[in-house]
C-alpha positions as a Markdown table, in Angstrom:
| # | Residue | x | y | z |
|---|---|---|---|---|
| 1 | Met | -16.5 | -9.8 | 13.7 |
| 2 | His | -17.7 | -13.2 | 14.9 |
| 3 | Val | -15.2 | -16.0 | 15.1 |
| 4 | Ser | -16.7 | -19.4 | 16.0 |
| 5 | Tyr | -13.3 | -21.3 | 16.2 |
| 6 | Trp | -10.1 | -20.1 | 17.7 |
| 7 | Pro | -6.9 | -22.2 | 18.0 |
| 8 | Pro | -5.9 | -23.3 | 21.5 |
| 9 | Gly | -3.0 | -21.3 | 23.0 |
| 10 | Val | -3.5 | -18.2 | 20.8 |
| 11 | Pro | -4.7 | -15.0 | 22.6 |
| 12 | Arg | -8.3 | -14.5 | 21.7 |
| 13 | Asp | -8.2 | -10.8 | 20.9 |
| 14 | Tyr | -8.6 | -8.6 | 17.8 |
| 15 | Ser | -5.0 | -7.8 | 17.2 |
| 16 | Leu | -2.8 | -8.5 | 14.1 |
| 17 | Asp | -0.4 | -10.4 | 16.3 |
| 18 | Ala | -3.1 | -12.8 | 17.5 |
| 19 | Tyr | -4.4 | -13.3 | 13.9 |
| 20 | Glu | -0.8 | -14.0 | 12.7 |
| 21 | Gln | -0.4 | -16.5 | 15.5 |
| 22 | Ala | -3.8 | -18.2 | 14.6 |
| 23 | Tyr | -2.7 | -18.5 | 11.0 |
| 24 | Ala | 0.7 | -19.8 | 12.1 |
| 25 | Thr | -1.1 | -22.8 | 13.6 |
| 26 | Leu | -2.1 | -23.6 | 10.0 |
| 27 | Gly | 1.5 | -23.3 | 8.7 |
| 28 | Phe | 1.5 | -19.7 | 7.6 |
| 29 | Val | 4.5 | -17.3 | 8.1 |
| 30 | Lys | 4.8 | -13.6 | 7.4 |
| 31 | Cys | 5.9 | -12.7 | 3.9 |
| 32 | Ser | 6.9 | -9.3 | 2.6 |
| 33 | Asp | 4.3 | -8.5 | -0.1 |
| 34 | Glu | 1.6 | -9.8 | -2.4 |
| 35 | Thr | 3.9 | -11.1 | -5.1 |
| 36 | Tyr | 2.4 | -14.2 | -6.6 |
| 37 | Glu | 4.3 | -17.5 | -6.4 |
| 38 | Ala | 3.2 | -20.9 | -7.7 |
| 39 | Arg | 2.7 | -23.5 | -5.0 |
| 40 | Val | 2.4 | -20.7 | -2.3 |
| 41 | Thr | -0.9 | -20.0 | -0.6 |
| 42 | Arg | -0.9 | -16.3 | 0.3 |
| 43 | Ile | -3.3 | -14.4 | 2.5 |
| 44 | Ala | -3.7 | -10.7 | 2.9 |
| 45 | Leu | -4.8 | -9.5 | 6.3 |
| 46 | Phe | -6.9 | -6.3 | 6.2 |
| 47 | Ala | -7.2 | -3.9 | 9.1 |
| 48 | Lys | -8.7 | -0.6 | 10.1 |
| 49 | Gly | -5.9 | 1.0 | 12.2 |
| 50 | Leu | -4.4 | -2.0 | 14.0 |
| 51 | Gln | -7.6 | -4.0 | 14.3 |
| 52 | Pro | -8.0 | -6.8 | 11.8 |
| 53 | Thr | -11.2 | -6.8 | 9.8 |
| 54 | His | -10.8 | -9.2 | 6.9 |
| 55 | Ala | -8.6 | -11.8 | 5.1 |
| 56 | Ser | -8.3 | -12.5 | 1.4 |
| 57 | Arg | -6.6 | -15.4 | -0.3 |
| 58 | Gln | -4.6 | -15.0 | -3.5 |
| 59 | Ile | -5.8 | -17.2 | -6.4 |
| 60 | Ser | -3.7 | -15.9 | -9.3 |
| 61 | Pro | -1.2 | -13.1 | -10.0 |
| 62 | Asp | -3.9 | -10.4 | -10.0 |
| 63 | Gln | -6.9 | -12.1 | -8.3 |
| 64 | Trp | -7.9 | -12.7 | -4.7 |
| 65 | Thr | -10.9 | -14.3 | -3.2 |
| 66 | Ser | -13.0 | -13.1 | -0.2 |
| 67 | Lys | -15.9 | -14.4 | 1.7 |
| 68 | Leu | -18.4 | -11.6 | 2.3 |
| 69 | Gly | -21.1 | -13.2 | 4.5 |
| 70 | Gln | -22.3 | -16.7 | 4.9 |
| 71 | Asp | -23.0 | -17.5 | 1.3 |
| 72 | Val | -21.1 | -14.8 | -0.7 |
| 73 | Asp | -17.7 | -15.5 | -2.2 |
| 74 | Ile | -16.1 | -13.0 | -4.6 |
| 75 | Ser | -13.0 | -12.6 | -6.7 |
| 76 | His | -11.3 | -9.2 | -6.8 |
| 77 | His | -8.0 | -7.3 | -7.2 |
| 78 | Leu | -6.1 | -7.0 | -3.9 |
| 79 | His | -7.5 | -3.5 | -3.2 |
| 80 | Gly | -11.0 | -4.3 | -4.5 |
| 81 | Val | -12.3 | -4.6 | -0.9 |
| 82 | Ser | -10.2 | -1.8 | 0.6 |
| 83 | Gly | -12.0 | 1.1 | 2.1 |
| 84 | Asp | -14.3 | 2.1 | 4.9 |
| 85 | Thr | -15.6 | -1.4 | 5.6 |
| 86 | Tyr | -12.5 | -3.5 | 5.7 |
| 87 | Gly | -9.7 | -1.0 | 5.8 |
| 88 | Asn | -6.5 | -1.9 | 3.9 |
| 89 | Pro | -4.1 | -4.8 | 3.5 |
| 90 | Val | -1.5 | -4.5 | 6.3 |
| 91 | Ala | 0.1 | -7.9 | 6.4 |
| 92 | Phe | 0.8 | -10.9 | 4.1 |
| 93 | Leu | 1.1 | -14.5 | 5.2 |
| 94 | Cys | 2.4 | -17.4 | 3.1 |
| 95 | Arg | 2.2 | -21.2 | 3.3 |
| 96 | Phe | 4.5 | -23.1 | 1.0 |
| 97 | Glu | 2.6 | -26.1 | -0.5 |
């Protein structure tokens, strides 16, 4: 996974903790699950084992959006991108708008 920007002061490694710290610089905190709430931006972090591979953003009670490559954005159910490529959702982050 190539990351062109990384927040200052956050360990630059492929760990869930580092990714959670990076999202915290944008106002995200850990939340318990994928339950939809109005005025809350929710992100699902995907991982294979403990290595993060992907993030999806919730856009409605049953839809998420993902960027798959430079010019490809898709909408899907939470587990629509689960599997061998991205692993599974292992953490949820919320930002209250």
